[in-house]
Legacy VTK file of the C-alpha trace (Angstrom):
# vtk DataFile Version 3.0
C-alpha trace
ASCII
DATASET POLYDATA
POINTS 678 float
-38.810 -27.556 -32.321
-37.173 -26.030 -29.256
-35.189 -29.224 -28.695
-33.843 -29.307 -32.243
-33.035 -25.611 -32.071
-31.097 -26.108 -28.842
-29.146 -29.009 -30.364
-28.345 -26.928 -33.445
-27.171 -24.055 -31.260
-24.898 -26.238 -29.142
-23.510 -28.286 -32.051
-23.098 -25.515 -34.644
-19.382 -24.836 -34.126
-18.341 -28.517 -33.749
-20.313 -29.467 -36.877
-18.772 -26.570 -38.831
-15.270 -27.663 -37.770
-15.964 -31.260 -38.823
-17.290 -30.094 -42.208
-14.124 -28.024 -42.758
-11.952 -31.055 -42.028
-14.012 -33.312 -44.321
-13.661 -30.776 -47.139
-9.925 -31.490 -47.130
-10.537 -35.030 -48.422
-14.096 -35.163 -49.815
-14.836 -33.482 -53.178
-17.750 -31.032 -53.315
-19.560 -29.607 -56.355
-18.740 -26.106 -57.653
-22.086 -24.632 -56.550
-21.461 -25.715 -52.936
-17.950 -24.244 -53.099
-19.495 -20.930 -54.207
-21.782 -21.073 -51.179
-18.904 -21.715 -48.746
-16.721 -19.015 -50.330
-19.458 -16.413 -49.827
-19.913 -17.591 -46.229
-16.153 -17.184 -45.709
-16.227 -13.613 -47.017
-19.287 -12.714 -44.947
-17.823 -14.248 -41.779
-14.565 -12.319 -42.228
-16.464 -9.057 -42.680
-18.509 -9.792 -39.537
-15.360 -10.415 -37.476
-13.677 -7.250 -38.775
-16.693 -5.071 -38.034
-17.064 -6.658 -34.578
-13.517 -5.621 -33.642
-14.408 -2.044 -34.517
-17.527 -1.908 -32.342
-16.358 -3.590 -29.133
-15.418 -1.391 -26.172
-12.908 -3.805 -24.606
-10.907 -6.685 -26.035
-12.458 -9.168 -23.584
-15.816 -8.642 -25.286
-14.332 -10.698 -28.137
-12.267 -13.120 -26.046
-13.252 -15.959 -28.405
-11.225 -14.328 -31.195
-8.128 -16.627 -30.970
-10.293 -19.744 -31.300
-12.346 -18.093 -34.031
-9.144 -17.212 -35.876
-8.032 -20.847 -35.819
-11.392 -22.130 -37.080
-11.626 -19.568 -39.893
-8.048 -20.355 -40.949
-8.897 -24.067 -41.073
-12.064 -23.325 -43.058
-10.167 -21.134 -45.505
-7.460 -23.766 -46.054
-10.172 -26.349 -46.699
-11.679 -24.029 -49.322
-8.269 -23.577 -50.958
-7.729 -27.345 -51.131
-11.223 -27.872 -52.540
-10.772 -25.103 -55.112
-7.389 -26.545 -56.128
-9.002 -29.954 -56.632
-11.722 -28.494 -58.868
-9.270 -26.326 -60.841
-6.889 -29.175 -61.594
-9.459 -31.945 -62.124
-12.314 -30.160 -63.872
-11.095 -26.677 -64.711
-14.374 -25.379 -63.230
-14.104 -24.189 -59.597
-17.423 -22.313 -59.683
-18.721 -18.927 -60.695
-17.341 -16.992 -57.688
-13.697 -17.831 -58.419
-14.143 -17.277 -62.160
-15.798 -13.900 -61.571
-13.037 -12.717 -59.234
-10.397 -13.981 -61.667
-11.819 -12.116 -64.663
-12.456 -8.990 -62.577
-8.854 -8.806 -61.307
-7.012 -10.100 -64.383
-9.207 -8.680 -67.130
-7.436 -9.250 -70.426
-3.921 -9.106 -68.988
-2.606 -12.047 -66.979
0.568 -10.194 -65.974
-1.439 -7.386 -64.370
-3.467 -9.938 -62.445
-0.333 -11.643 -61.151
1.138 -8.290 -60.067
-2.051 -7.303 -58.245
-2.145 -10.657 -56.465
1.516 -10.344 -55.439
0.878 -6.819 -54.088
-2.060 -8.149 -52.094
0.081 -10.930 -50.627
2.899 -8.488 -49.767
0.457 -6.150 -48.016
-0.931 -8.971 -45.949
2.270 -10.892 -45.226
4.866 -8.125 -44.866
2.762 -5.328 -43.374
-0.382 -6.338 -41.534
0.456 -9.917 -40.512
4.002 -9.190 -39.346
2.884 -6.068 -37.455
-0.007 -7.883 -35.777
2.317 -10.734 -34.814
4.822 -8.374 -33.217
2.148 -6.429 -31.360
0.694 -9.711 -30.075
4.081 -10.786 -28.717
4.697 -7.475 -26.958
1.134 -7.247 -25.613
1.324 -10.791 -24.228
4.649 -10.135 -22.518
3.681 -6.807 -20.964
0.248 -8.070 -19.927
1.816 -10.992 -18.076
4.425 -8.691 -16.483
1.725 -6.267 -15.323
-0.544 -8.995 -13.961
0.878 -9.103 -10.373
0.718 -5.315 -10.108
-2.893 -5.241 -11.279
-3.860 -7.938 -8.782
-2.109 -6.049 -5.978
-3.987 -2.900 -6.979
-7.287 -4.789 -6.743
-6.305 -6.131 -3.305
-5.345 -2.622 -2.189
-8.680 -1.170 -3.284
-10.504 -4.045 -1.583
-8.602 -3.568 1.673
-9.190 0.178 1.605
-12.933 -0.350 1.170
-13.126 1.257 -2.264
-14.619 -1.890 -3.842
-16.602 -4.863 -2.584
-15.531 -8.502 -2.542
-17.760 -9.406 -5.499
-16.291 -6.635 -7.643
-12.773 -7.622 -6.597
-13.410 -11.227 -7.680
-14.756 -10.037 -11.019
-11.775 -7.763 -11.612
-9.324 -10.528 -10.706
-11.103 -12.836 -13.143
-10.921 -10.150 -15.850
-7.186 -9.744 -15.251
-6.659 -13.490 -15.634
-8.853 -13.592 -18.732
-6.942 -10.679 -20.246
-3.615 -12.418 -19.649
-4.963 -15.656 -21.140
-6.370 -13.742 -24.114
-3.106 -12.031 -25.047
-1.197 -15.249 -24.503
-3.572 -17.001 -26.900
-3.355 -14.114 -29.387
0.431 -14.440 -29.392
0.035 -17.969 -30.716
-3.014 -17.314 -32.883
-1.192 -14.597 -34.821
1.068 -17.363 -36.146
-1.994 -18.885 -37.842
-2.447 -15.730 -39.902
1.169 -15.667 -41.003
1.159 -19.366 -41.841
-2.054 -18.949 -43.820
-0.463 -16.213 -45.938
2.541 -18.419 -46.692
0.261 -21.349 -47.523
-1.721 -19.112 -49.915
1.424 -18.215 -51.876
2.506 -21.860 -52.138
-0.962 -23.007 -53.220
-1.077 -20.369 -55.973
2.288 -21.506 -57.345
1.186 -25.149 -57.207
-2.052 -24.331 -59.025
-0.286 -22.465 -61.843
2.434 -25.073 -62.337
0.090 -28.024 -61.854
-2.566 -26.520 -64.127
0.013 -25.853 -66.827
1.236 -29.464 -66.647
-2.282 -30.916 -66.736
-3.390 -28.572 -69.538
-0.421 -29.516 -71.727
-0.157 -33.239 -70.947
-3.735 -34.372 -70.368
-5.968 -31.859 -72.110
-3.522 -31.082 -74.917
-4.096 -27.320 -74.706
-1.806 -24.795 -76.287
0.696 -23.386 -73.821
-0.782 -19.883 -74.100
-4.337 -21.127 -73.591
-3.323 -23.341 -70.655
-1.338 -20.569 -69.002
-4.150 -18.036 -69.464
-6.902 -20.405 -68.270
-5.240 -21.750 -65.155
-3.681 -18.413 -64.213
-7.088 -16.705 -64.272
-8.650 -19.487 -62.187
-5.720 -19.600 -59.763
-5.644 -15.841 -59.236
-9.423 -15.858 -58.817
-9.118 -18.596 -56.214
-6.252 -16.766 -54.485
-8.113 -13.457 -54.406
-11.299 -15.131 -53.184
-9.532 -16.721 -50.221
-6.926 -14.053 -49.520
-9.441 -11.206 -49.224
-11.062 -12.880 -46.167
-7.554 -13.614 -44.865
-6.673 -9.938 -45.268
-9.846 -8.952 -43.433
-9.013 -11.287 -40.535
-5.410 -10.058 -40.447
-6.713 -6.506 -40.207
-9.139 -7.565 -37.472
-6.245 -9.176 -35.587
-4.193 -6.000 -35.831
-7.094 -3.833 -34.678
-7.855 -6.088 -31.721
-4.324 -6.371 -30.335
-3.641 -2.638 -30.746
-6.706 -1.675 -28.689
-5.533 -3.096 -25.367
-6.228 0.091 -23.396
-9.334 1.205 -25.274
-12.522 2.054 -23.387
-14.810 2.839 -26.342
-15.477 1.721 -29.883
-12.882 2.310 -32.586
-15.163 4.790 -34.329
-15.714 6.823 -31.157
-12.022 6.818 -30.242
-10.874 7.847 -33.735
-13.378 10.679 -34.069
-12.898 11.992 -30.533
-9.103 11.860 -30.555
-8.461 13.132 -34.080
-10.871 16.034 -33.719
-10.128 17.097 -30.141
-7.464 19.615 -31.268
-8.842 22.154 -33.783
-5.346 23.527 -34.433
-4.433 20.200 -36.067
-7.281 20.614 -38.537
-6.176 24.200 -39.245
-2.673 22.959 -40.121
-4.124 20.270 -42.406
-6.243 22.892 -44.163
-3.210 25.143 -44.716
-1.232 22.232 -46.199
-4.103 21.433 -48.571
-4.245 25.083 -49.671
-0.488 25.015 -50.346
-0.862 21.875 -52.472
-3.083 23.867 -54.823
-0.059 26.101 -55.560
2.116 23.183 -56.714
0.426 22.664 -60.058
-2.238 20.240 -58.801
-5.720 21.067 -60.143
-6.809 23.552 -57.455
-10.465 22.607 -57.175
-10.067 19.424 -55.097
-7.419 20.636 -52.569
-9.191 23.990 -52.168
-12.553 22.334 -51.485
-10.991 19.813 -49.082
-8.978 22.542 -47.340
-12.058 24.716 -46.916
-14.017 21.761 -45.549
-11.318 20.821 -43.044
-10.891 24.463 -41.953
-14.646 24.799 -41.412
-14.690 21.538 -39.426
-11.888 22.799 -37.168
-13.703 26.105 -36.619
-16.951 24.323 -35.717
-15.175 22.020 -33.274
-13.405 24.972 -31.632
-16.695 26.844 -31.205
-18.371 23.761 -29.776
-15.527 23.251 -27.283
-15.821 26.871 -26.126
-19.549 26.438 -25.575
-18.991 23.172 -23.689
-16.356 24.769 -21.447
-18.670 27.674 -20.682
-21.548 25.309 -19.893
-19.308 23.133 -17.710
-18.022 26.164 -15.785
-21.585 27.412 -15.322
-22.727 23.968 -14.177
-19.911 23.655 -11.636
-20.582 27.154 -10.339
-24.286 26.375 -10.028
-23.588 23.093 -8.226
-21.231 24.805 -5.795
-23.801 27.516 -5.149
-26.579 24.988 -4.635
-24.360 22.936 -2.342
-23.609 25.930 -0.156
-27.314 26.745 0.052
-28.265 23.308 1.332
-28.922 23.087 5.089
-26.850 19.906 5.327
-23.851 21.483 3.578
-22.554 22.794 6.905
-22.579 19.276 8.358
-20.042 18.158 5.775
-17.530 20.575 7.261
-17.445 18.868 10.661
-16.592 15.399 9.397
-13.127 13.866 9.618
-11.379 10.615 8.846
-10.656 8.189 11.655
-6.934 8.007 10.848
-5.124 10.676 8.836
-1.545 11.098 7.701
-0.735 14.695 6.770
2.547 15.543 5.063
4.379 18.720 4.209
5.059 19.807 0.660
8.510 18.223 0.676
7.050 14.778 1.424
4.361 14.829 -1.269
6.539 12.871 -3.767
6.991 10.238 -1.065
3.255 9.516 -0.791
1.743 10.727 -4.070
1.717 9.598 -7.674
3.349 6.450 -8.980
6.417 6.956 -6.785
4.254 6.841 -3.665
2.449 3.639 -4.645
4.906 1.541 -2.642
4.209 3.542 0.525
0.451 3.338 -0.001
0.714 -0.417 -0.517
2.711 -0.703 2.702
0.022 1.235 4.582
-2.596 -1.188 3.259
-0.430 -4.114 4.367
0.013 -2.420 7.759
-3.753 -2.187 8.246
-4.098 -5.894 7.521
-1.250 -6.742 9.896
-2.725 -4.731 12.786
-6.150 -6.213 12.109
-4.580 -9.655 12.453
-2.768 -8.649 15.648
-5.515 -6.793 17.516
-8.695 -8.130 15.924
-9.835 -4.603 15.073
-10.583 -3.648 11.480
-8.524 -0.514 10.891
-10.336 1.949 8.581
-8.596 3.367 5.495
-5.845 5.862 6.273
-6.341 9.161 4.487
-3.068 10.583 3.193
-3.048 14.254 2.199
-0.744 17.244 2.102
-1.038 20.139 4.519
0.209 23.694 4.166
0.241 24.029 7.954
3.289 21.774 8.167
6.854 22.688 7.366
8.589 21.266 4.308
9.492 17.780 5.627
7.083 17.471 8.540
4.286 14.950 8.896
1.411 14.665 11.340
-0.726 11.702 12.372
-4.291 12.342 13.485
-6.757 9.993 15.156
-10.385 11.109 15.021
-9.256 14.600 14.068
-6.885 15.051 17.022
-3.169 15.456 16.437
-1.333 12.519 18.011
2.188 12.834 16.635
4.166 15.415 14.678
7.659 14.649 13.423
10.074 15.388 10.615
11.912 13.148 8.155
14.337 13.799 5.344
13.315 12.011 2.141
16.779 12.472 0.621
18.539 10.666 3.506
18.419 7.485 5.572
18.024 7.209 9.338
20.758 5.209 11.095
19.903 3.972 14.596
21.774 1.887 17.140
25.347 2.749 16.184
27.316 4.594 18.838
29.724 6.631 16.744
29.339 6.063 13.031
32.398 8.087 12.103
30.558 9.587 9.126
31.327 13.274 8.723
28.159 14.068 6.778
25.920 12.394 9.395
23.453 14.721 11.129
22.588 13.936 14.749
18.852 13.643 15.403
16.294 11.547 17.279
14.262 8.646 16.026
10.787 10.157 15.368
9.054 6.993 16.552
10.791 6.028 19.800
12.894 9.126 20.502
16.227 7.275 20.453
19.451 8.941 19.263
20.006 8.509 15.532
21.754 10.030 12.516
20.593 11.209 9.123
23.032 9.837 6.556
23.349 9.956 2.790
22.659 6.903 0.662
26.336 6.415 -0.158
27.061 6.046 3.580
24.476 3.326 4.138
26.833 0.339 3.890
29.318 1.993 6.207
26.630 2.649 8.830
25.410 -0.950 8.670
28.962 -2.223 9.143
29.132 -0.046 12.257
26.137 -1.936 13.657
23.447 0.638 12.933
19.976 -0.144 11.650
19.351 1.935 8.537
15.835 2.714 7.285
14.423 5.075 4.700
11.941 7.910 5.226
8.982 5.859 3.981
9.682 3.111 6.524
9.791 5.724 9.277
6.364 7.001 8.292
4.868 3.509 8.209
6.495 2.486 11.505
5.341 5.648 13.267
1.845 5.199 11.881
1.817 1.604 13.133
2.826 2.625 16.653
0.196 5.353 16.785
-2.536 3.005 15.582
-1.542 0.292 18.071
-1.374 2.668 21.035
-4.627 4.451 20.115
-6.642 1.492 18.851
-9.038 1.972 21.766
-9.908 5.414 20.373
-10.398 4.064 16.858
-12.897 1.446 18.041
-16.439 2.809 17.853
-19.914 1.432 18.328
-20.306 0.855 14.598
-17.134 -1.232 14.638
-18.419 -3.260 17.588
-21.713 -3.831 15.774
-19.822 -5.201 12.749
-17.712 -7.438 14.994
-20.801 -8.823 16.709
-22.498 -9.431 13.369
-19.412 -11.339 12.241
-19.310 -13.447 15.423
-23.032 -14.108 15.105
-22.376 -16.075 11.916
-20.482 -18.753 13.876
-21.582 -18.190 17.514
-25.151 -16.864 17.375
-26.130 -18.109 20.856
-23.618 -16.125 22.905
-24.329 -12.925 20.965
-28.080 -13.322 21.434
-27.589 -13.987 25.155
-25.377 -10.959 25.762
-26.701 -8.110 23.585
-29.030 -6.432 24.355
-30.425 -8.515 27.255
-27.391 -8.267 29.561
-25.260 -5.439 28.167
-25.756 -2.593 25.751
-23.613 -2.119 22.683
-21.899 0.821 24.381
-20.935 -1.237 27.433
-19.403 -3.936 25.242
-17.530 -1.224 23.374
-16.063 0.165 26.616
-14.819 -3.286 27.653
-13.184 -3.874 24.277
-11.646 -0.402 24.409
-10.163 -1.176 27.842
-8.520 -4.285 26.401
-7.147 -2.433 23.385
-5.869 0.331 25.641
-3.454 -2.225 27.121
-2.728 -3.636 23.625
-4.592 -6.879 24.240
-5.976 -8.494 21.104
-9.749 -8.858 20.805
-9.544 -11.478 18.035
-10.941 -14.170 20.336
-14.354 -12.527 20.435
-16.304 -15.697 21.363
-14.252 -16.109 24.566
-14.615 -12.407 25.379
-18.377 -12.495 24.896
-18.764 -15.673 26.973
-16.801 -14.092 29.833
-18.990 -10.987 29.635
-22.160 -13.072 29.620
-21.021 -14.923 32.766
-20.052 -11.793 34.738
-22.692 -9.357 33.430
-25.361 -11.019 35.596
-23.679 -9.603 38.729
-22.241 -6.268 37.504
-22.354 -3.930 34.536
-19.274 -1.948 35.552
-17.025 -1.935 32.438
-13.861 -1.964 34.566
-14.906 -5.045 36.545
-16.092 -6.714 33.363
-12.713 -5.999 31.776
-10.911 -7.715 34.658
-13.142 -10.771 34.238
-12.376 -10.921 30.532
-8.642 -10.563 31.181
-8.726 -13.645 33.392
-10.321 -15.638 30.569
-7.669 -14.351 28.147
-4.817 -15.028 30.559
-2.796 -17.244 28.221
-3.110 -14.731 25.386
-1.885 -11.998 27.741
1.071 -13.805 29.319
2.355 -15.704 26.267
4.206 -12.761 24.622
5.671 -11.776 28.017
7.324 -15.125 28.745
11.037 -15.136 27.938
13.469 -18.001 28.493
10.602 -20.110 29.851
9.709 -17.731 32.694
7.673 -14.648 33.391
10.192 -12.126 34.720
8.419 -9.508 36.828
8.547 -7.234 39.842
5.799 -7.377 42.448
4.077 -4.824 44.652
4.676 -4.944 48.364
1.642 -5.625 50.606
2.055 -2.159 52.115
1.560 -0.412 48.765
-1.414 -2.598 47.894
-3.031 -1.865 51.270
-2.437 1.872 50.807
-4.123 1.716 47.422
-7.102 -0.215 48.820
-7.527 2.377 51.561
-7.452 5.170 48.939
-10.302 3.693 46.873
-13.433 5.823 46.687
-16.725 4.723 45.163
-19.203 7.161 43.636
-22.231 6.921 41.381
-19.953 7.003 38.329
-17.671 4.197 39.564
-14.611 3.514 41.683
-11.424 5.550 41.431
-8.060 5.844 43.210
-7.642 8.918 45.454
-4.034 8.317 46.495
-2.033 10.978 48.302
0.238 12.728 45.733
3.327 12.200 47.895
2.626 8.488 48.214
1.916 8.220 44.484
5.228 9.921 43.704
7.104 7.552 46.009
5.426 4.509 44.416
6.318 5.646 40.905
9.901 6.346 41.954
10.278 2.930 43.567
8.825 1.271 40.478
11.227 3.139 38.225
14.159 1.965 40.343
13.118 -1.678 40.102
12.480 -1.529 36.355
15.922 -0.044 35.689
17.489 -3.006 37.474
15.801 -5.520 35.160
18.079 -6.992 32.443
17.818 -5.400 29.028
15.626 -7.200 26.531
13.063 -8.429 29.039
9.476 -7.105 28.977
8.626 -4.726 31.801
6.068 -6.595 33.933
4.522 -5.852 37.339
2.345 -8.362 39.220
-0.308 -7.160 41.682
-3.380 -8.496 43.406
-6.540 -8.577 41.242
-8.240 -5.801 43.202
-5.594 -3.119 42.586
-4.312 -4.176 39.130
-6.462 -1.780 37.068
-5.822 1.210 39.320
-2.077 0.625 39.472
-2.043 0.466 35.665
-3.819 3.812 35.419
-1.460 5.292 37.992
1.616 4.365 35.959
0.500 4.298 32.308
1.445 7.907 31.553
5.074 7.416 32.609
5.555 3.749 31.658
3.783 3.250 28.338
5.228 -0.234 27.705
4.631 -1.528 31.225
2.440 -4.635 31.504
0.522 -4.868 34.767
-0.810 -8.351 35.561
-2.770 -9.753 38.451
-2.083 -13.120 40.048
-5.467 -14.311 38.758
-4.305 -13.776 35.180
-1.317 -16.107 35.448
-1.878 -19.804 34.819
-0.512 -22.290 37.325
1.899 -23.795 34.799
3.624 -20.450 34.142
6.905 -20.052 36.014
7.521 -16.674 37.665
10.902 -15.145 38.412
10.633 -12.247 40.823
13.105 -9.558 39.769
12.342 -7.222 42.657
9.732 -5.796 45.020
8.265 -2.311 44.715
8.063 -0.907 48.231
8.134 2.419 50.034
LINES 1 679
678 0 1 2 3 4 5 6 7 8 9 10 11 12 13 14 15 16 17 18 19 20 21 22 23 24 25 26 27 28 29 30 31 32 33 34 35 36 37 38 39 40 41 42 43 44 45 46 47 48 49 50 51 52 53 54 55 56 57 58 59 60 61 62 63 64 65 66 67 68 69 70 71 72 73 74 75 76 77 78 79 80 81 82 83 84 85 86 87 88 89 90 91 92 93 94 95 96 97 98 99 100 101 102 103 104 105 106 107 108 109 110 111 112 113 114 115 116 117 118 119 120 121 122 123 124 125 126 127 128 129 130 131 132 133 134 135 136 137 138 139 140 141 142 143 144 145 146 147 148 149 150 151 152 153 154 155 156 157 158 159 160 161 162 163 164 165 166 167 168 169 170 171 172 173 174 175 176 177 178 179 180 181 182 183 184 185 186 187 188 189 190 191 192 193 194 195 196 197 198 199 200 201 202 203 204 205 206 207 208 209 210 211 212 213 214 215 216 217 218 219 220 221 222 223 224 225 226 227 228 229 230 231 232 233 234 235 236 237 238 239 240 241 242 243 244 245 246 247 248 249 250 251 252 253 254 255 256 257 258 259 260 261 262 263 264 265 266 267 268 269 270 271 272 273 274 275 276 277 278 279 280 281 282 283 284 285 286 287 288 289 290 291 292 293 294 295 296 297 298 299 300 301 302 303 304 305 306 307 308 309 310 311 312 313 314 315 316 317 318 319 320 321 322 323 324 325 326 327 328 329 330 331 332 333 334 335 336 337 338 339 340 341 342 343 344 345 346 347 348 349 350 351 352 353 354 355 356 357 358 359 360 361 362 363 364 365 366 367 368 369 370 371 372 373 374 375 376 377 378 379 380 381 382 383 384 385 386 387 388 389 390 391 392 393 394 395 396 397 398 399 400 401 402 403 404 405 406 407 408 409 410 411 412 413 414 415 416 417 418 419 420 421 422 423 424 425 426 427 428 429 430 431 432 433 434 435 436 437 438 439 440 441 442 443 444 445 446 447 448 449 450 451 452 453 454 455 456 457 458 459 460 461 462 463 464 465 466 467 468 469 470 471 472 473 474 475 476 477 478 479 480 481 482 483 484 485 486 487 488 489 490 491 492 493 494 495 496 497 498 499 500 501 502 503 504 505 506 507 508 509 510 511 512 513 514 515 516 517 518 519 520 521 522 523 524 525 526 527 528 529 530 531 532 533 534 535 536 537 538 539 540 541 542 543 544 545 546 547 548 549 550 551 552 553 554 555 556 557 558 559 560 561 562 563 564 565 566 567 568 569 570 571 572 573 574 575 576 577 578 579 580 581 582 583 584 585 586 587 588 589 590 591 592 593 594 595 596 597 598 599 600 601 602 603 604 605 606 607 608 609 610 611 612 613 614 615 616 617 618 619 620 621 622 623 624 625 626 627 628 629 630 631 632 633 634 635 636 637 638 639 640 641 642 643 644 645 646 647 648 649 650 651 652 653 654 655 656 657 658 659 660 661 662 663 664 665 666 667 668 669 670 671 672 673 674 675 676 677
């Protein structure tokens, strides 16, 4: 029993399609035609009602295929009915009943009613549904890339999970496929209406010929008989067609619906009581135009009462909502943990003044928000650190066009841009009278604010021209890169280790927690990020830590060991023209630094005489200025003093790379550009 039921369930639609095709060529008795006609009407009603009760169009994604099958079934019924009308003059009781009911005693009236029905379906509903299908398909396909980018943006910002993102992408593709299919399926409805008109004409003319030539009926009797049967057949098949046309129109016009048709109609038509008051007044005025007053007065009173009830209910709901919000706020303030919510902050924040709100908010700011999402992905690829979502908000503490970047609640950078102008950098003298001299907010270089109509002129003068949004994104990128070591926390390290454990479980199990704590690993990674060294190669970093952690747990010494393992990653971006161009420290300076080392319980630090430190920094500055423009600023030291020389100079030379000889592979050529000595 279960087996036969499963077969019937799987084969129902294919068998029904085959039966519809066979009906085109195989005669069937009138009683079976009655059965199929009633099934056709019932199926059309079911489809129409289904379109009214679905919440989203994808809940009835099978509709285009269903429309094709029902059209084929209906055409098969029309062919079968035509065969019975012309051959036997007896197409069954259903067609005869509909024919007598519509025509009555007047054939002309029946023909007029049938023509009106065809016009309603063909000229109004079918044509409108076809046009809506075309427009919906086009706009859905045009909006598809934007919707997919929005899903990617929400996924990257952590608002949704990967599984939900996959489901939403699949829904977007299904929606595009659905409207594309509906664009073609709507042609079935129009073609069916045209076929119905042609079949009716054929039935009347053919029946008249057969009645006169073969059955020898009087012309009046033949015309009356075959017209009644033909109109009955046309009405019987066109009513389901009209129902499906209406269902098609309802479905394609509910592209943005989130509830059932009944809920949407009632909620939207009755949400404004003043509309009902106007309708009631119009109905009252109609009673003064000579129309029997009872009906418009009763309807007007009913509509007015409905509007009054809705208005009272809305007032009560607003009062309850206000009371609920007040109660929730009061309860929230009474909770002991409510105070803790006040001390939280986002890891990275971008605050803007009121004048920059249009640049970051609303639809106009979507491009900037998308660029911030892309920036986070880019930095993650560069540094191996997952950058958390950047919170963008306005701040009344800032002036009109100011912005501020915070990292862990601390203000890192404050600058000002002009959203109505472009920033031109690199040109010496632009020769633009309206240009306003300023400084690049990111790097502090001389620049000009210019109007949009001067952009081409500035570019011809050799300047690099960028808009205000690009300045914000670039500045944000520089802040994140230079403060990545502050962004990295223990939770981030735990997630990184869990990710590495999927592919390298042995090294993770060996290192944490047996050799190093999570905090010690975090300090090593932070040291690397502080010098803008990528931590993407986590397996190599962890293996280096596991090797050295057996002899020391000092994060600084561990960092130096890791740097030696990452030597190629460190030196590769510094090599230009096939060589590593660098200045070196003199042995005298290195010996002075070694003598100034002091070791305490908290670690080793450099206690260099301030005068000596000043002389070293001055000598370094002299050598770096003599290096050709375009080359990275690199200093090479012995391994023992590398870290301490970096800390001595990092405040004044932010882009200076300090390497030790142990970090340079033997196959890397070195060109000494000078010696730092005092």
